[in-house]
C-alpha positions in Angstrom: -9.2 -28.8 -0.1 -12.3 -30.9 -0.3 -13.6 -31.9 -3.7 -16.8 -30.1 -4.9 -19.9 -32.0 -5.8 -21.8 -31.1 -9.1 -24.7 -29.7 -7.2 -22.7 -27.3 -4.9 -22.2 -23.7 -5.9 -18.7 -22.9 -7.1 -16.4 -22.0 -4.2 -14.0 -19.3 -5.2 -11.0 -18.3 -3.1 -10.5 -14.7 -2.4 -6.8 -14.0 -1.6 -5.5 -10.6 -0.6 -1.7 -10.6 -0.6 0.5 -7.9 0.8 2.5 -5.4 -1.4 5.4 -7.1 -3.2 7.9 -6.7 -6.0 6.7 -7.4 -9.6 8.5 -10.7 -10.1 6.9 -12.1 -6.9 3.5 -10.9 -7.9 3.7 -12.5 -11.4 5.1 -15.7 -9.9 2.2 -15.9 -7.4 -0.3 -15.5 -10.2 1.3 -18.5 -12.0 1.4 -20.5 -8.8 -2.3 -20.0 -8.2 -3.0 -20.9 -11.9 -1.1 -24.1 -11.3 -3.2 -25.0 -8.3 -6.4 -24.6 -10.4 -4.8 -26.8 -13.1 -4.3 -29.5 -10.5 -7.9 -29.4 -9.5 -8.0 -26.6 -6.9 -10.8 -24.0 -6.5 -10.8 -21.0 -8.8 -9.2 -17.8 -7.4 -9.8 -14.1 -7.3 -6.7 -12.4 -6.0 -6.2 -8.7 -5.1 -2.7 -7.2 -4.6 -0.4 -4.2 -4.6 3.2 -3.6 -5.7 6.3 -2.4 -3.8 8.4 -0.9 -5.2 6.5 0.6 -8.1 6.8 -1.5 -11.1 6.4 -1.1 -14.9 4.9 -4.3 -16.3 5.1 -5.1 -20.0 2.7 -7.3 -21.9 3.9 -10.8 -22.9 4.4 -9.9 -26.5 5.0 -6.1 -26.2 8.2 -4.6 -27.6 10.6 -3.3 -24.9 13.2 -1.5 -27.0 11.7 2.0 -26.5 12.1 2.1 -22.7 14.9 3.9 -21.0 16.3 1.3 -18.6 18.7 3.9 -17.0 15.9 6.3 -16.3 13.7 3.6 -14.9 16.5 2.5 -12.6 17.1 6.1 -11.5 13.5 6.4 -10.4 13.6 3.2 -8.4 11.0 1.5 -10.5 11.1 -2.2 -11.1 10.3 -3.8 -14.5 8.6 -7.2 -15.1 7.1 -8.9 -18.1 3.6 -10.3 -17.5 2.6 -13.8 -18.6 -0.5 -12.2 -20.1 -0.7 -9.9 -23.1 -1.6 -6.2 -23.3 0.5 -3.1 -23.0 2.6 -1.3 -20.4 1.2 -0.4 -17.0 3.0 1.4 -14.2 1.8 -0.2 -11.0 2.0 2.1 -8.0 -1.1 3.5 -6.3 -3.6 1.0 -7.5 -5.4 -2.2 -6.9 -4.4 -5.2 -9.1 -6.7 -8.2 -9.5 -6.1 -11.6 -11.0 -8.5 -14.4 -11.8 -7.3 -18.0 -12.2 -10.0 -20.5 -13.3 -10.5 -23.5 -15.5 -11.2 -22.6 -19.1 -14.8 -23.7 -18.8 -15.5 -21.9 -15.6 -16.6 -18.6 -17.1 -17.0 -19.6 -20.8 -15.1 -18.5 -23.9 -12.3 -15.9 -23.6 -14.8 -13.2 -24.6 -17.5 -14.4 -22.2 -15.0 -14.6 -19.3 -13.6 -11.2 -20.1 -17.1 -9.7 -20.1 -18.2 -11.5 -16.9 -15.1 -10.2 -15.0 -15.6 -6.7 -16.2 -19.3 -6.8 -15.3 -18.3 -7.9 -11.8 -15.8 -5.0 -11.6 -18.5 -2.6 -12.6 -20.9 -3.9 -10.0 -18.3 -3.6 -7.3 -17.3 -0.1 -8.3 -20.9 1.1 -8.3 -21.1 0.0 -4.7 -18.5 2.6 -4.0 -20.5 5.3 -5.8 -18.5 5.2 -9.1 -20.6 5.5 -12.3 -18.6 2.7 -13.9 -19.7 1.4 -17.3 -18.6 -1.0 -20.0 -17.3 0.6 -23.2 -20.0 0.1 -25.9 -19.3 -1.5 -29.2 -17.7 0.8 -31.8 -15.0 0.9 -34.3 -12.2 0.4 -31.8 -10.3 -2.9 -32.0 -8.2 -4.6 -29.4 -4.8 -2.9 -29.6 -1.8 -4.7 -31.0 1.3 -5.2 -28.9 3.1 -1.9 -29.0 4.9 0.7 -27.0 1.7 2.6 -26.3 0.6 2.7 -22.6 -2.3 0.4 -21.6 -4.6 3.2 -20.5 -4.2 5.2 -23.7 -7.8 4.5 -24.9 -10.7 2.2 -24.0 -11.9 -0.5 -26.4 -15.2 -2.4 -26.5 -16.1 -4.2 -23.3 -13.5 -2.4 -21.0 -14.5 -0.7 -17.7 -14.8 3.0 -18.1 -16.0 6.0 -16.1 -16.8 9.4 -17.6 -15.8 8.1 -21.0 -12.2 7.3 -19.9 -10.7 3.9 -19.2 -10.7 2.9 -15.6 -9.5 -0.7 -15.6 -6.9 -2.2 -17.9 -7.0 -6.1 -18.2 -5.3 -8.9 -20.1 -6.0 -12.6 -20.4 -4.1 -15.7 -21.3 -5.2 -19.4 -21.5 -2.7 -22.2 -21.2 -3.1 -26.0 -20.5 -6.8 -25.7 -19.6 -6.5 -22.7 -17.3 -7.4 -19.0 -17.8 -5.4 -16.3 -16.1 -6.6 -12.8 -16.3 -5.4 -9.8 -14.4 -5.9 -6.1 -14.5 -5.1 -2.7 -12.9 -7.5 -0.3 -11.2 -5.7 3.0 -10.7 -6.4 4.9 -7.4 -4.3 7.9 -8.6 -2.8 8.9 -12.0 0.6 7.2 -12.2 0.1 6.2 -15.9 0.9 9.7 -17.1 4.5 9.0 -16.0 5.0 6.2 -18.4 6.0 8.3 -21.4 8.8 9.8 -19.2 10.2 6.3 -18.9 10.7 6.0 -22.7 13.6 6.9 -24.9 13.4 10.0 -27.1 11.4 9.4 -30.2 9.4 6.5 -28.7 7.1 8.3 -26.3 3.5 8.7 -27.6 1.9 12.1 -28.1 0.2 13.6 -25.1 -3.1 11.9 -24.4 -5.9 12.5 -21.9 -5.1 10.9 -18.5 -7.0 7.8 -17.5 -9.8 7.9 -15.0 -8.7 7.2 -11.4 -10.7 6.1 -8.4 -9.6 8.9 -6.2 -10.6 11.6 -8.7 -14.0 10.0 -9.3 -14.8 9.7 -5.6 -13.0 12.9 -4.4 -11.0 10.7 -2.0 -9.0 7.5 -1.9 -11.1 4.7 -0.6 -9.7 2.5 2.1 -8.2 -0.8 1.0 -10.6 -3.0 2.9 -13.6 -1.1 1.7 -12.4 -1.4 -1.9 -11.8 -5.1 -1.6 -15.2 -5.7 0.1 -17.0 -3.8 -2.6 -15.3 -5.7 -5.4 -16.0 -9.0 -3.6 -19.7 -8.1 -3.4 -19.7 -7.2 -7.1 -18.1 -10.5 -7.9 -20.7 -12.5 -6.0 -23.5 -10.6 -7.6 -22.3 -11.2 -11.2 -20.3 -14.4 -11.1 -22.2 -16.1 -8.3 -21.0 -19.0 -6.2 -19.4 -18.6 -2.9 -16.4 -16.4 -2.3 -14.3 -17.5 0.6 -11.4 -15.5 2.0 -8.2 -17.4 2.5 -4.5 -17.4 2.0 -1.9 -19.0 -0.2 -1.0 -22.5 0.8 2.6 -23.4 1.7 2.8 -25.4 -1.5 1.7 -22.4 -3.6 4.2 -20.2 -1.9 7.0 -22.7 -2.6 5.9 -22.9 -6.3 5.9 -19.2 -6.6 9.4 -19.0 -5.1 10.5 -21.4 -7.8 8.9 -19.5 -10.6 10.1 -16.1 -9.4 13.5 -16.5 -11.1 11.9 -16.4 -14.5 10.4 -13.0 -13.8 13.7 -11.6 -12.4 15.6 -12.7 -15.5 16.5 -9.8 -17.8 16.5 -12.2 -20.7 12.7 -12.7 -20.2 11.9 -9.1 -19.3 13.7 -7.5 -22.2 13.5 -10.3 -24.8 11.5 -8.2 -27.3 
């Protein structure tokens, strides 16, 4: 990868990876963050999950989940390197952003910029997406509550309901943020994966792209719209590409951590 001169617009890599198990997806995100840490271009990645997977936030308690029931349903479980609360990844688009800490500003500025880019992309599809206005809501503490239970300030919403759930972590000079954009309502199944007494009370289901549009958008059209929104808001040049062999090897080495039950269930 050629070094970038100060006068050039930032070159972002757009990487669209095929559906994969949860441990691999998290390992790839870390591998791409490592590349940025070593001087590589920042990355916008989009991906899917196969099999469906419940992801837990880095500091979220796990003792309320029914591991037997999760296994019976053929659902994987992984603990994310970022924070936030539980998400069931199935019929959705997941994005991740890996960039230097100074690329998009402070944690709050970066979070806002990414969400504005998502809103711009979703509006290209015909979704009346908005950012949740300031109010009394505070960022939720790590808990057993599902991620999409309620929107907080700055999150992407549609029709007053949360549409994208995101989490961010900064480590050794690199920001990693990723989030989930549901195509259909799989999040309502999360309470059924919990032990008696732990499941939250029934809540309004989250917004989904298919319900808002009256159809499920094609994957390529969805990625194209989000890429256009990214360029509009973030700027720079977004270049489609693939993982390098070195990144794939690094992800393979990191995968073991996310497959380790000691990491997944450590809280």
